[in-house]
Predicted model as a PDB file, atoms N, CA, C, CB and O in Angstrom, pLDDT in the B-factor column:
MODEL        1                                                                  
ATOM      1  N   MET A   1       0.731  -1.288   0.289  1.00 46.00           N  
ATOM      2  CA  MET A   1       0.042   0.000   0.260  1.00 46.00           C  
ATOM      3  C   MET A   1       0.961   1.167  -0.022  1.00 46.00           C  
ATOM      4  CB  MET A   1      -0.654   0.228   1.553  1.00 46.00           C  
ATOM      5  O   MET A   1       1.904   1.316   0.755  1.00 46.00           O  
ATOM      6  N   GLU A   2       0.805   2.094  -1.117  1.00 50.00           N  
ATOM      7  CA  GLU A   2       1.459   3.516  -1.019  1.00 50.00           C  
ATOM      8  C   GLU A   2       0.486   4.308   0.022  1.00 50.00           C  
ATOM      9  CB  GLU A   2       1.540   4.348  -2.633  1.00 50.00           C  
ATOM     10  O   GLU A   2      -0.726   4.332   0.238  1.00 50.00           O  
ATOM     11  N   MET A   3       1.891   5.077   0.668  1.00 47.00           N  
ATOM     12  CA  MET A   3       1.552   5.939   1.901  1.00 47.00           C  
ATOM     13  C   MET A   3       1.737   7.114   1.319  1.00 47.00           C  
ATOM     14  CB  MET A   3       2.396   5.775   3.240  1.00 47.00           C  
ATOM     15  O   MET A   3       2.862   7.481   0.979  1.00 47.00           O  
ATOM     16  N   PRO A   4       0.482   7.960   1.107  1.00 55.00           N  
ATOM     17  CA  PRO A   4       0.310   9.396   0.868  1.00 55.00           C  
ATOM     18  C   PRO A   4       1.438  10.242   1.414  1.00 55.00           C  
ATOM     19  CB  PRO A   4      -0.973   9.856   1.466  1.00 55.00           C  
ATOM     20  O   PRO A   4       2.161  10.322   2.407  1.00 55.00           O  
ATOM     21  N   GLU A   5       1.228  10.797   0.318  1.00 60.00           N  
ATOM     22  CA  GLU A   5       2.459  12.132   0.381  1.00 60.00           C  
ATOM     23  C   GLU A   5       1.995  13.268   1.711  1.00 60.00           C  
ATOM     24  CB  GLU A   5       2.416  13.246  -1.478  1.00 60.00           C  
ATOM     25  O   GLU A   5       2.792  13.729   2.529  1.00 60.00           O  
ATOM     26  N   ILE A   6       0.601  13.537   1.664  1.00 63.00           N  
ATOM     27  CA  ILE A   6       0.466  14.256   2.876  1.00 63.00           C  
ATOM     28  C   ILE A   6       0.714  13.961   4.274  1.00 63.00           C  
ATOM     29  CB  ILE A   6      -0.538  14.538   2.889  1.00 63.00           C  
ATOM     30  O   ILE A   6       0.847  14.794   5.171  1.00 63.00           O  
ATOM     31  N   GLU A   7       0.784  12.177   4.420  1.00 65.00           N  
ATOM     32  CA  GLU A   7       0.919  11.951   5.449  1.00 65.00           C  
ATOM     33  C   GLU A   7       2.270  11.526   5.989  1.00 65.00           C  
ATOM     34  CB  GLU A   7       0.081  11.285   5.597  1.00 65.00           C  
ATOM     35  O   GLU A   7       2.503  11.249   7.166  1.00 65.00           O  
ATOM     36  N   PHE A   8       3.211  11.508   4.888  1.00 65.00           N  
ATOM     37  CA  PHE A   8       4.658  11.373   4.957  1.00 65.00           C  
ATOM     38  C   PHE A   8       5.118  12.717   5.245  1.00 65.00           C  
ATOM     39  CB  PHE A   8       5.307  10.795   3.672  1.00 65.00           C  
ATOM     40  O   PHE A   8       6.227  12.829   5.768  1.00 65.00           O  
ATOM     41  N   LYS A   9       4.377  13.845   4.963  1.00 74.00           N  
ATOM     42  CA  LYS A   9       4.744  15.311   5.529  1.00 74.00           C  
ATOM     43  C   LYS A   9       4.371  15.563   6.749  1.00 74.00           C  
ATOM     44  CB  LYS A   9       4.194  16.391   4.820  1.00 74.00           C  
ATOM     45  O   LYS A   9       4.884  16.584   7.205  1.00 74.00           O  
ATOM     46  N   ARG A  10       3.719  15.046   7.392  1.00 82.00           N  
ATOM     47  CA  ARG A  10       3.216  15.001   8.081  1.00 82.00           C  
ATOM     48  C   ARG A  10       4.147  14.555   9.023  1.00 82.00           C  
ATOM     49  CB  ARG A  10       2.274  14.567   7.808  1.00 82.00           C  
ATOM     50  O   ARG A  10       4.677  15.407   9.736  1.00 82.00           O  
ATOM     51  N   LYS A  11       4.429  13.439   9.151  1.00 87.00           N  
ATOM     52  CA  LYS A  11       5.306  12.903  10.449  1.00 87.00           C  
ATOM     53  C   LYS A  11       6.812  13.627  10.087  1.00 87.00           C  
ATOM     54  CB  LYS A  11       5.425  10.883  10.541  1.00 87.00           C  
ATOM     55  O   LYS A  11       7.432  13.788  11.138  1.00 87.00           O  
ATOM     56  N   ILE A  12       7.349  13.967   9.249  1.00 90.00           N  
ATOM     57  CA  ILE A  12       8.419  14.671   8.759  1.00 90.00           C  
ATOM     58  C   ILE A  12       8.670  15.997   9.789  1.00 90.00           C  
ATOM     59  CB  ILE A  12       8.091  15.067   7.199  1.00 90.00           C  
ATOM     60  O   ILE A  12       9.596  16.341  10.523  1.00 90.00           O  
ATOM     61  N   TYR A  13       7.119  16.646   9.387  1.00 92.00           N  
ATOM     62  CA  TYR A  13       6.924  18.076  10.141  1.00 92.00           C  
ATOM     63  C   TYR A  13       6.758  17.575  11.556  1.00 92.00           C  
ATOM     64  CB  TYR A  13       5.505  19.071   9.609  1.00 92.00           C  
ATOM     65  O   TYR A  13       7.226  18.469  12.261  1.00 92.00           O  
ATOM     66  N   ASP A  14       6.329  16.601  12.315  1.00 93.00           N  
ATOM     67  CA  ASP A  14       6.466  16.271  13.872  1.00 93.00           C  
ATOM     68  C   ASP A  14       7.778  16.249  13.786  1.00 93.00           C  
ATOM     69  CB  ASP A  14       5.798  14.898  14.552  1.00 93.00           C  
ATOM     70  O   ASP A  14       8.432  17.206  14.201  1.00 93.00           O  
ATOM     71  N   LYS A  15       8.348  15.193  13.252  1.00 94.00           N  
ATOM     72  CA  LYS A  15       9.986  15.320  13.423  1.00 94.00           C  
ATOM     73  C   LYS A  15      10.768  16.775  13.446  1.00 94.00           C  
ATOM     74  CB  LYS A  15      10.637  14.550  12.176  1.00 94.00           C  
ATOM     75  O   LYS A  15      11.770  16.848  14.157  1.00 94.00           O  
ATOM     76  N   MET A  16      10.426  17.724  12.835  1.00 95.00           N  
ATOM     77  CA  MET A  16      10.403  19.277  13.079  1.00 95.00           C  
ATOM     78  C   MET A  16      10.306  20.006  14.038  1.00 95.00           C  
ATOM     79  CB  MET A  16       9.678  19.765  12.621  1.00 95.00           C  
ATOM     80  O   MET A  16      11.152  20.787  14.473  1.00 95.00           O  
ATOM     81  N   ILE A  17       9.085  19.755  14.488  1.00 95.00           N  
ATOM     82  CA  ILE A  17       8.600  20.095  15.698  1.00 95.00           C  
ATOM     83  C   ILE A  17       9.518  19.760  17.261  1.00 95.00           C  
ATOM     84  CB  ILE A  17       7.283  19.381  15.627  1.00 95.00           C  
ATOM     85  O   ILE A  17       9.836  20.485  18.203  1.00 95.00           O  
ATOM     86  N   GLU A  18       9.720  18.335  16.963  1.00 96.00           N  
ATOM     87  CA  GLU A  18      10.403  17.660  18.179  1.00 96.00           C  
ATOM     88  C   GLU A  18      11.610  18.716  17.948  1.00 96.00           C  
ATOM     89  CB  GLU A  18      10.797  15.759  18.100  1.00 96.00           C  
ATOM     90  O   GLU A  18      11.886  19.411  18.926  1.00 96.00           O  
ATOM     91  N   TRP A  19      12.179  18.867  17.046  1.00 95.00           N  
ATOM     92  CA  TRP A  19      13.674  19.566  16.911  1.00 95.00           C  
ATOM     93  C   TRP A  19      13.493  20.570  17.383  1.00 95.00           C  
ATOM     94  CB  TRP A  19      14.350  19.817  15.630  1.00 95.00           C  
ATOM     95  O   TRP A  19      14.350  20.956  18.178  1.00 95.00           O  
ATOM     96  N   LYS A  20      12.360  21.410  17.128  1.00 95.00           N  
ATOM     97  CA  LYS A  20      12.133  23.183  18.063  1.00 95.00           C  
ATOM     98  C   LYS A  20      12.604  22.891  19.498  1.00 95.00           C  
ATOM     99  CB  LYS A  20      10.108  23.903  18.267  1.00 95.00           C  
ATOM    100  O   LYS A  20      13.552  23.351  20.134  1.00 95.00           O  
ATOM    101  N   GLU A  21      11.276  21.620  19.949  1.00 95.00           N  
ATOM    102  CA  GLU A  21      11.099  21.666  21.242  1.00 95.00           C  
ATOM    103  C   GLU A  21      12.566  21.199  22.072  1.00 95.00           C  
ATOM    104  CB  GLU A  21       9.831  20.755  21.519  1.00 95.00           C  
ATOM    105  O   GLU A  21      12.984  21.719  23.106  1.00 95.00           O  
ATOM    106  N   LYS A  22      13.094  20.269  21.441  1.00 96.00           N  
ATOM    107  CA  LYS A  22      14.392  19.604  22.081  1.00 96.00           C  
ATOM    108  C   LYS A  22      15.953  20.168  21.956  1.00 96.00           C  
ATOM    109  CB  LYS A  22      14.447  18.246  21.480  1.00 96.00           C  
ATOM    110  O   LYS A  22      16.864  20.151  22.784  1.00 96.00           O  
ATOM    111  N   ARG A  23      15.898  20.685  20.565  1.00 95.00           N  
ATOM    112  CA  ARG A  23      16.987  20.558  20.210  1.00 95.00           C  
ATOM    113  C   ARG A  23      17.622  22.284  19.763  1.00 95.00           C  
ATOM    114  CB  ARG A  23      16.871  19.400  19.108  1.00 95.00           C  
ATOM    115  O   ARG A  23      18.814  22.590  19.727  1.00 95.00           O  
ATOM    116  N   ALA A  24      16.345  23.296  19.435  1.00 92.00           N  
ATOM    117  CA  ALA A  24      16.959  24.389  18.806  1.00 92.00           C  
ATOM    118  C   ALA A  24      16.751  25.139  19.996  1.00 92.00           C  
ATOM    119  CB  ALA A  24      16.387  24.954  17.404  1.00 92.00           C  
ATOM    120  O   ALA A  24      15.604  25.053  20.436  1.00 92.00           O  
ATOM    121  N   PRO A  25      17.543  25.851  20.640  1.00 86.00           N  
ATOM    122  CA  PRO A  25      18.687  27.069  19.548  1.00 86.00           C  
ATOM    123  C   PRO A  25      19.737  26.469  19.240  1.00 86.00           C  
ATOM    124  CB  PRO A  25      19.368  28.548  20.239  1.00 86.00           C  
ATOM    125  O   PRO A  25      20.485  26.897  18.361  1.00 86.00           O  
ATOM    126  N   ASN A  26      19.953  25.444  19.874  1.00 90.00           N  
ATOM    127  CA  ASN A  26      21.257  24.823  20.013  1.00 90.00           C  
ATOM    128  C   ASN A  26      21.882  24.044  19.009  1.00 90.00           C  
ATOM    129  CB  ASN A  26      21.234  24.078  21.000  1.00 90.00           C  
ATOM    130  O   ASN A  26      23.101  24.013  18.838  1.00 90.00           O  
ATOM    131  N   TYR A  27      21.122  23.471  18.406  1.00 88.00           N  
ATOM    132  CA  TYR A  27      21.385  22.810  16.903  1.00 88.00           C  
ATOM    133  C   TYR A  27      20.621  23.384  15.879  1.00 88.00           C  
ATOM    134  CB  TYR A  27      21.050  21.299  16.810  1.00 88.00           C  
ATOM    135  O   TYR A  27      19.544  23.885  16.204  1.00 88.00           O  
ATOM    136  N   ALA A  28      20.992  23.411  14.621  1.00 84.00           N  
ATOM    137  CA  ALA A  28      20.712  23.380  13.523  1.00 84.00           C  
ATOM    138  C   ALA A  28      19.761  22.280  12.779  1.00 84.00           C  
ATOM    139  CB  ALA A  28      21.759  23.470  13.138  1.00 84.00           C  
ATOM    140  O   ALA A  28      19.981  21.078  12.933  1.00 84.00           O  
ATOM    141  N   LEU A  29      18.923  22.653  12.142  1.00 87.00           N  
ATOM    142  CA  LEU A  29      17.989  21.806  11.215  1.00 87.00           C  
ATOM    143  C   LEU A  29      18.208  21.893  10.008  1.00 87.00           C  
ATOM    144  CB  LEU A  29      16.698  22.051  11.281  1.00 87.00           C  
ATOM    145  O   LEU A  29      17.872  22.874   9.345  1.00 87.00           O  
ATOM    146  N   PHE A  30      18.976  20.589   9.409  1.00 83.00           N  
ATOM    147  CA  PHE A  30      19.549  20.874   7.880  1.00 83.00           C  
ATOM    148  C   PHE A  30      18.425  19.717   7.579  1.00 83.00           C  
ATOM    149  CB  PHE A  30      21.563  20.558   7.375  1.00 83.00           C  
ATOM    150  O   PHE A  30      18.147  18.748   8.286  1.00 83.00           O  
ATOM    151  N   LEU A  31      17.889  20.086   6.379  1.00 86.00           N  
ATOM    152  CA  LEU A  31      17.192  19.078   5.684  1.00 86.00           C  
ATOM    153  C   LEU A  31      17.750  18.732   4.412  1.00 86.00           C  
ATOM    154  CB  LEU A  31      15.887  19.435   5.510  1.00 86.00           C  
ATOM    155  O   LEU A  31      18.194  19.599   3.658  1.00 86.00           O  
ATOM    156  N   ARG A  32      17.752  17.148   4.049  1.00 84.00           N  
ATOM    157  CA  ARG A  32      18.139  17.086   2.821  1.00 84.00           C  
ATOM    158  C   ARG A  32      17.065  15.780   2.691  1.00 84.00           C  
ATOM    159  CB  ARG A  32      19.869  16.959   2.527  1.00 84.00           C  
ATOM    160  O   ARG A  32      16.382  15.031   3.390  1.00 84.00           O  
ATOM    161  N   GLY A  33      17.482  16.107   1.036  1.00 85.00           N  
ATOM    162  CA  GLY A  33      16.500  14.887   0.368  1.00 85.00           C  
ATOM    163  C   GLY A  33      16.899  15.068  -1.071  1.00 85.00           C  
ATOM    164  O   GLY A  33      17.892  15.674  -1.473  1.00 85.00           O  
ATOM    165  N   PRO A  34      15.835  14.358  -1.904  1.00 89.00           N  
ATOM    166  CA  PRO A  34      16.176  14.495  -3.341  1.00 89.00           C  
ATOM    167  C   PRO A  34      15.657  15.744  -3.912  1.00 89.00           C  
ATOM    168  CB  PRO A  34      15.651  13.350  -4.138  1.00 89.00           C  
ATOM    169  O   PRO A  34      15.761  16.396  -2.874  1.00 89.00           O  
ATOM    170  N   ARG A  35      15.333  16.313  -4.485  1.00 86.00           N  
ATOM    171  CA  ARG A  35      15.166  17.705  -4.959  1.00 86.00           C  
ATOM    172  C   ARG A  35      13.543  17.204  -5.580  1.00 86.00           C  
ATOM    173  CB  ARG A  35      16.592  18.378  -6.258  1.00 86.00           C  
ATOM    174  O   ARG A  35      13.205  16.238  -6.264  1.00 86.00           O  
ATOM    175  N   ARG A  36      12.843  18.237  -5.045  1.00 87.00           N  
ATOM    176  CA  ARG A  36      11.039  18.304  -5.299  1.00 87.00           C  
ATOM    177  C   ARG A  36      10.563  17.504  -4.611  1.00 87.00           C  
ATOM    178  CB  ARG A  36      10.364  17.981  -6.674  1.00 87.00           C  
ATOM    179  O   ARG A  36       9.812  16.738  -5.215  1.00 87.00           O  
ATOM    180  N   VAL A  37      10.706  17.267  -3.196  1.00 86.00           N  
ATOM    181  CA  VAL A  37      10.135  16.382  -2.292  1.00 86.00           C  
ATOM    182  C   VAL A  37       9.225  17.052  -1.478  1.00 86.00           C  
ATOM    183  CB  VAL A  37      11.076  15.726  -1.527  1.00 86.00           C  
ATOM    184  O   VAL A  37       8.314  16.414  -0.952  1.00 86.00           O  
ATOM    185  N   GLY A  38       9.386  18.653  -1.244  1.00 87.00           N  
ATOM    186  CA  GLY A  38       8.723  19.374  -0.339  1.00 87.00           C  
ATOM    187  C   GLY A  38       9.355  19.773   0.829  1.00 87.00           C  
ATOM    188  O   GLY A  38       8.727  20.231   1.784  1.00 87.00           O  
ATOM    189  N   LYS A  39      11.308  19.540   0.804  1.00 89.00           N  
ATOM    190  CA  LYS A  39      12.009  20.216   2.073  1.00 89.00           C  
ATOM    191  C   LYS A  39      11.272  22.114   2.292  1.00 89.00           C  
ATOM    192  CB  LYS A  39      14.123  20.207   1.609  1.00 89.00           C  
ATOM    193  O   LYS A  39      10.690  22.574   3.275  1.00 89.00           O  
ATOM    194  N   SER A  40      11.473  22.522   1.507  1.00 89.00           N  
ATOM    195  CA  SER A  40      11.693  24.152   1.063  1.00 89.00           C  
ATOM    196  C   SER A  40      10.143  24.296   2.006  1.00 89.00           C  
ATOM    197  CB  SER A  40      11.723  24.718  -1.188  1.00 89.00           C  
ATOM    198  O   SER A  40      10.027  25.269   2.751  1.00 89.00           O  
ATOM    199  N   THR A  41       9.239  23.480   1.926  1.00 90.00           N  
ATOM    200  CA  THR A  41       7.599  24.240   1.722  1.00 90.00           C  
ATOM    201  C   THR A  41       7.706  23.491   3.287  1.00 90.00           C  
ATOM    202  CB  THR A  41       6.006  23.593   0.091  1.00 90.00           C  
ATOM    203  O   THR A  41       7.250  24.073   4.271  1.00 90.00           O  
ATOM    204  N   LEU A  42       8.336  22.189   3.390  1.00 91.00           N  
ATOM    205  CA  LEU A  42       8.351  22.230   5.183  1.00 91.00           C  
ATOM    206  C   LEU A  42       8.877  23.705   5.869  1.00 91.00           C  
ATOM    207  CB  LEU A  42       9.599  20.913   5.829  1.00 91.00           C  
ATOM    208  O   LEU A  42       8.257  24.616   6.418  1.00 91.00           O  
ATOM    209  N   ALA A  43      10.183  23.514   5.599  1.00 92.00           N  
ATOM    210  CA  ALA A  43      10.746  24.529   6.171  1.00 92.00           C  
ATOM    211  C   ALA A  43      10.399  25.938   6.485  1.00 92.00           C  
ATOM    212  CB  ALA A  43      11.537  24.563   5.658  1.00 92.00           C  
ATOM    213  O   ALA A  43      10.729  26.464   7.548  1.00 92.00           O  
ATOM    214  N   ASN A  44       9.575  26.685   5.337  1.00 92.00           N  
ATOM    215  CA  ASN A  44       9.101  27.690   5.280  1.00 92.00           C  
ATOM    216  C   ASN A  44       7.786  27.420   6.524  1.00 92.00           C  
ATOM    217  CB  ASN A  44       8.824  28.020   3.731  1.00 92.00           C  
ATOM    218  O   ASN A  44       7.531  28.169   7.467  1.00 92.00           O  
ATOM    219  N   ARG A  45       7.196  26.314   6.221  1.00 93.00           N  
ATOM    220  CA  ARG A  45       5.646  25.683   7.312  1.00 93.00           C  
ATOM    221  C   ARG A  45       6.020  26.049   8.514  1.00 93.00           C  
ATOM    222  CB  ARG A  45       5.239  23.803   7.476  1.00 93.00           C  
ATOM    223  O   ARG A  45       5.277  26.731   9.220  1.00 93.00           O  
ATOM    224  N   LEU A  46       7.385  25.592   8.963  1.00 94.00           N  
ATOM    225  CA  LEU A  46       8.028  25.541  10.483  1.00 94.00           C  
ATOM    226  C   LEU A  46       7.949  27.168  10.998  1.00 94.00           C  
ATOM    227  CB  LEU A  46       9.892  24.895  10.461  1.00 94.00           C  
ATOM    228  O   LEU A  46       7.603  27.634  12.083  1.00 94.00           O  
ATOM    229  N   GLY A  47       8.483  27.915   9.582  1.00 94.00           N  
ATOM    230  CA  GLY A  47       9.107  29.239  10.146  1.00 94.00           C  
ATOM    231  C   GLY A  47       7.798  29.866  10.286  1.00 94.00           C  
ATOM    232  O   GLY A  47       7.378  30.251  11.377  1.00 94.00           O  
ATOM    233  N   LEU A  48       7.253  29.956   9.369  1.00 94.00           N  
ATOM    234  CA  LEU A  48       5.482  30.773   9.450  1.00 94.00           C  
ATOM    235  C   LEU A  48       4.888  30.699  10.870  1.00 94.00           C  
ATOM    236  CB  LEU A  48       4.117  29.839   8.369  1.00 94.00           C  
ATOM    237  O   LEU A  48       4.885  31.585  11.725  1.00 94.00           O  
ATOM    238  N   ASP A  49       4.277  29.177  10.953  1.00 93.00           N  
ATOM    239  CA  ASP A  49       3.970  28.590  12.182  1.00 93.00           C  
ATOM    240  C   ASP A  49       4.535  28.579  13.480  1.00 93.00           C  
ATOM    241  CB  ASP A  49       3.926  27.626  11.983  1.00 93.00           C  
ATOM    242  O   ASP A  49       3.746  28.324  14.390  1.00 93.00           O  
ATOM    243  N   LYS A  50       5.909  28.831  13.829  1.00 94.00           N  
ATOM    244  CA  LYS A  50       6.493  28.611  15.353  1.00 94.00           C  
ATOM    245  C   LYS A  50       7.055  29.459  15.431  1.00 94.00           C  
ATOM    246  CB  LYS A  50       7.283  27.555  15.816  1.00 94.00           C  
ATOM    247  O   LYS A  50       7.406  29.588  16.604  1.00 94.00           O  
ATOM    248  N   TYR A  51       7.544  30.513  14.597  1.00 94.00           N  
ATOM    249  CA  TYR A  51       8.337  31.657  14.899  1.00 94.00           C  
ATOM    250  C   TYR A  51       8.061  33.014  14.617  1.00 94.00           C  
ATOM    251  CB  TYR A  51       9.364  31.490  14.410  1.00 94.00           C  
ATOM    252  O   TYR A  51       7.480  33.398  13.602  1.00 94.00           O  
ATOM    253  N   LYS A  52       8.422  33.633  15.394  1.00 95.00           N  
ATOM    254  CA  LYS A  52       7.773  35.230  14.763  1.00 95.00           C  
ATOM    255  C   LYS A  52       8.946  35.756  13.480  1.00 95.00           C  
ATOM    256  CB  LYS A  52       7.771  36.770  16.389  1.00 95.00           C  
ATOM    257  O   LYS A  52       8.664  36.734  12.787  1.00 95.00           O  
ATOM    258  N   SER A  53       9.586  35.381  13.381  1.00 94.00           N  
ATOM    259  CA  SER A  53      10.637  35.405  11.836  1.00 94.00           C  
ATOM    260  C   SER A  53      11.657  34.494  11.800  1.00 94.00           C  
ATOM    261  CB  SER A  53      11.503  36.808  11.550  1.00 94.00           C  
ATOM    262  O   SER A  53      12.036  33.985  12.855  1.00 94.00           O  
ATOM    263  N   TYR A  54      12.179  34.197  10.718  1.00 90.00           N  
ATOM    264  CA  TYR A  54      12.710  33.117  10.341  1.00 90.00           C  
ATOM    265  C   TYR A  54      13.812  33.723   9.102  1.00 90.00           C  
ATOM    266  CB  TYR A  54      11.504  32.035   9.917  1.00 90.00           C  
ATOM    267  O   TYR A  54      13.571  34.777   8.515  1.00 90.00           O  
ATOM    268  N   ILE A  55      14.970  32.934   8.830  1.00 87.00           N  
ATOM    269  CA  ILE A  55      15.666  32.680   7.865  1.00 87.00           C  
ATOM    270  C   ILE A  55      15.743  31.678   6.993  1.00 87.00           C  
ATOM    271  CB  ILE A  55      16.455  32.767   8.184  1.00 87.00           C  
ATOM    272  O   ILE A  55      15.740  30.597   7.582  1.00 87.00           O  
ATOM    273  N   GLU A  56      15.835  31.548   5.394  1.00 84.00           N  
ATOM    274  CA  GLU A  56      15.791  30.200   4.981  1.00 84.00           C  
ATOM    275  C   GLU A  56      17.259  30.160   4.171  1.00 84.00           C  
ATOM    276  CB  GLU A  56      14.346  29.831   4.031  1.00 84.00           C  
ATOM    277  O   GLU A  56      17.462  31.125   3.434  1.00 84.00           O  
ATOM    278  N   ILE A  57      17.777  29.648   4.206  1.00 84.00           N  
ATOM    279  CA  ILE A  57      19.428  29.798   3.526  1.00 84.00           C  
ATOM    280  C   ILE A  57      18.930  28.456   2.200  1.00 84.00           C  
ATOM    281  CB  ILE A  57      21.283  29.135   5.105  1.00 84.00           C  
ATOM    282  O   ILE A  57      18.529  27.300   2.327  1.00 84.00           O  
ATOM    283  N   ARG A  58      19.085  28.941   1.525  1.00 85.00           N  
ATOM    284  CA  ARG A  58      19.289  27.776   0.140  1.00 85.00           C  
ATOM    285  C   ARG A  58      20.540  27.488  -0.325  1.00 85.00           C  
ATOM    286  CB  ARG A  58      18.645  28.224  -1.211  1.00 85.00           C  
ATOM    287  O   ARG A  58      21.272  28.231  -0.978  1.00 85.00           O  
ATOM    288  N   PHE A  59      20.760  26.325   0.059  1.00 84.00           N  
ATOM    289  CA  PHE A  59      22.274  26.283  -0.147  1.00 84.00           C  
ATOM    290  C   PHE A  59      22.993  26.041  -1.577  1.00 84.00           C  
ATOM    291  CB  PHE A  59      22.739  25.215   0.706  1.00 84.00           C  
ATOM    292  O   PHE A  59      24.168  26.064  -1.942  1.00 84.00           O  
ATOM    293  N   ASP A  60      21.639  25.774  -2.285  1.00 84.00           N  
ATOM    294  CA  ASP A  60      21.875  25.112  -3.392  1.00 84.00           C  
ATOM    295  C   ASP A  60      21.459  26.673  -4.315  1.00 84.00           C  
ATOM    296  CB  ASP A  60      20.870  23.496  -3.576  1.00 84.00           C  
ATOM    297  O   ASP A  60      21.212  26.517  -5.511  1.00 84.00           O  
ATOM    298  N   ARG A  61      21.404  27.871  -3.841  1.00 91.00           N  
ATOM    299  CA  ARG A  61      21.008  28.965  -4.495  1.00 91.00           C  
ATOM    300  C   ARG A  61      22.490  29.885  -4.071  1.00 91.00           C  
ATOM    301  CB  ARG A  61      19.361  29.557  -3.937  1.00 91.00           C  
ATOM    302  O   ARG A  61      23.111  30.532  -4.915  1.00 91.00           O  
ATOM    303  N   ALA A  62      22.925  29.785  -2.504  1.00 91.00           N  
ATOM    304  CA  ALA A  62      23.376  30.753  -2.213  1.00 91.00           C  
ATOM    305  C   ALA A  62      25.083  30.668  -3.084  1.00 91.00           C  
ATOM    306  CB  ALA A  62      23.187  30.831  -0.592  1.00 91.00           C  
ATOM    307  O   ALA A  62      25.500  29.744  -3.782  1.00 91.00           O  
ATOM    308  N   PRO A  63      25.810  32.008  -2.714  1.00 94.00           N  
ATOM    309  CA  PRO A  63      26.865  32.521  -3.038  1.00 94.00           C  
ATOM    310  C   PRO A  63      27.643  32.010  -2.168  1.00 94.00           C  
ATOM    311  CB  PRO A  63      26.879  33.770  -3.146  1.00 94.00           C  
ATOM    312  O   PRO A  63      27.365  31.851  -0.980  1.00 94.00           O  
ATOM    313  N   GLU A  64      29.019  31.625  -2.896  1.00 92.00           N  
ATOM    314  CA  GLU A  64      30.369  31.158  -2.157  1.00 92.00           C  
ATOM    315  C   GLU A  64      30.939  31.509  -0.518  1.00 92.00           C  
ATOM    316  CB  GLU A  64      31.424  31.747  -3.053  1.00 92.00           C  
ATOM    317  O   GLU A  64      31.570  30.846   0.305  1.00 92.00           O  
ATOM    318  N   GLU A  65      30.383  32.859  -0.525  1.00 91.00           N  
ATOM    319  CA  GLU A  65      30.682  33.361   0.417  1.00 91.00           C  
ATOM    320  C   GLU A  65      29.628  33.383   1.759  1.00 91.00           C  
ATOM    321  CB  GLU A  65      31.041  34.448  -0.086  1.00 91.00           C  
ATOM    322  O   GLU A  65      29.960  33.635   2.918  1.00 91.00           O  
ATOM    323  N   ILE A  66      28.366  33.071   1.305  1.00 88.00           N  
ATOM    324  CA  ILE A  66      27.414  32.641   2.498  1.00 88.00           C  
ATOM    325  C   ILE A  66      27.858  31.367   2.860  1.00 88.00           C  
ATOM    326  CB  ILE A  66      25.838  32.577   2.162  1.00 88.00           C  
ATOM    327  O   ILE A  66      28.241  31.124   4.005  1.00 88.00           O  
ATOM    328  N   LYS A  67      27.833  30.472   1.893  1.00 88.00           N  
ATOM    329  CA  LYS A  67      28.113  28.826   2.328  1.00 88.00           C  
ATOM    330  C   LYS A  67      29.156  29.067   3.101  1.00 88.00           C  
ATOM    331  CB  LYS A  67      28.511  27.624   1.117  1.00 88.00           C  
ATOM    332  O   LYS A  67      29.019  28.686   4.263  1.00 88.00           O  
ATOM    333  N   ASN A  68      30.369  29.686   2.768  1.00 88.00           N  
ATOM    334  CA  ASN A  68      31.828  29.835   3.308  1.00 88.00           C  
ATOM    335  C   ASN A  68      31.344  30.259   5.133  1.00 88.00           C  
ATOM    336  CB  ASN A  68      32.892  31.394   2.225  1.00 88.00           C  
ATOM    337  O   ASN A  68      31.797  29.738   6.152  1.00 88.00           O  
ATOM    338  N   LEU A  69      30.747  30.889   5.067  1.00 85.00           N  
ATOM    339  CA  LEU A  69      30.132  31.598   6.433  1.00 85.00           C  
ATOM    340  C   LEU A  69      30.110  30.156   7.697  1.00 85.00           C  
ATOM    341  CB  LEU A  69      28.125  32.345   6.001  1.00 85.00           C  
ATOM    342  O   LEU A  69      30.697  29.936   8.756  1.00 85.00           O  
ATOM    343  N   PHE A  70      28.895  29.285   6.695  1.00 80.00           N  
ATOM    344  CA  PHE A  70      28.648  28.435   7.528  1.00 80.00           C  
ATOM    345  C   PHE A  70      30.226  26.956   7.592  1.00 80.00           C  
ATOM    346  CB  PHE A  70      26.969  27.976   6.971  1.00 80.00           C  
ATOM    347  O   PHE A  70      30.918  26.493   8.499  1.00 80.00           O  
ATOM    348  N   VAL A  71      30.152  26.781   6.432  1.00 77.00           N  
ATOM    349  CA  VAL A  71      31.534  25.794   6.715  1.00 77.00           C  
ATOM    350  C   VAL A  71      32.439  26.173   7.575  1.00 77.00           C  
ATOM    351  CB  VAL A  71      32.386  25.571   5.585  1.00 77.00           C  
ATOM    352  O   VAL A  71      32.703  25.370   8.470  1.00 77.00           O  
ATOM    353  N   ASN A  72      33.129  27.430   7.547  1.00 76.00           N  
ATOM    354  CA  ASN A  72      34.364  27.699   8.194  1.00 76.00           C  
ATOM    355  C   ASN A  72      33.666  27.806   9.823  1.00 76.00           C  
ATOM    356  CB  ASN A  72      35.228  29.228   7.494  1.00 76.00           C  
ATOM    357  O   ASN A  72      34.337  27.340  10.744  1.00 76.00           O  
ATOM    358  N   SER A  73      32.449  28.368  10.095  1.00 69.00           N  
ATOM    359  CA  SER A  73      32.170  28.434  11.323  1.00 69.00           C  
ATOM    360  C   SER A  73      31.793  26.942  12.126  1.00 69.00           C  
ATOM    361  CB  SER A  73      31.117  29.417  11.331  1.00 69.00           C  
ATOM    362  O   SER A  73      32.142  26.804  13.298  1.00 69.00           O  
ATOM    363  N   LEU A  74      31.047  25.826  11.392  1.00 61.00           N  
ATOM    364  CA  LEU A  74      31.363  24.598  12.065  1.00 61.00           C  
ATOM    365  C   LEU A  74      32.671  24.019  12.367  1.00 61.00           C  
ATOM    366  CB  LEU A  74      30.825  23.757  11.454  1.00 61.00           C  
ATOM    367  O   LEU A  74      32.738  23.061  13.137  1.00 61.00           O  
ATOM    368  N   PHE A  75      33.730  24.525  11.821  1.00 56.00           N  
ATOM    369  CA  PHE A  75      34.977  23.810  12.272  1.00 56.00           C  
ATOM    370  C   PHE A  75      36.161  24.974  13.086  1.00 56.00           C  
ATOM    371  CB  PHE A  75      35.690  23.055  10.748  1.00 56.00           C  
ATOM    372  O   PHE A  75      37.371  25.161  12.955  1.00 56.00           O  
ATOM    373  N   VAL A  76      34.981  25.654  14.041  1.00 49.00           N  
ATOM    374  CA  VAL A  76      36.112  26.418  14.819  1.00 49.00           C  
ATOM    375  C   VAL A  76      35.931  25.470  16.197  1.00 49.00           C  
ATOM    376  CB  VAL A  76      35.809  28.356  15.060  1.00 49.00           C  
ATOM    377  O   VAL A  76      36.638  25.673  17.184  1.00 49.00           O  
TER     378      VAL A  76                                                      
ENDMDL                                                                          
END                                                                             
């Protein structure tokens, strides 16, 4: 039996809520996966639902200077 797409997204979104409650702001949330499965949609939904404001950084579109800020700070 194939799982409906909305149910799958709901389970992932619930995990994101769990991250917010237990790990944020000490740990970043990175969403990885194939293209066009809803990662950005879920990230935006979390930002709109659970925060006053948020920043979305699309590493596939970000300039190297922005990517380097994250890469270099991860190893400090």
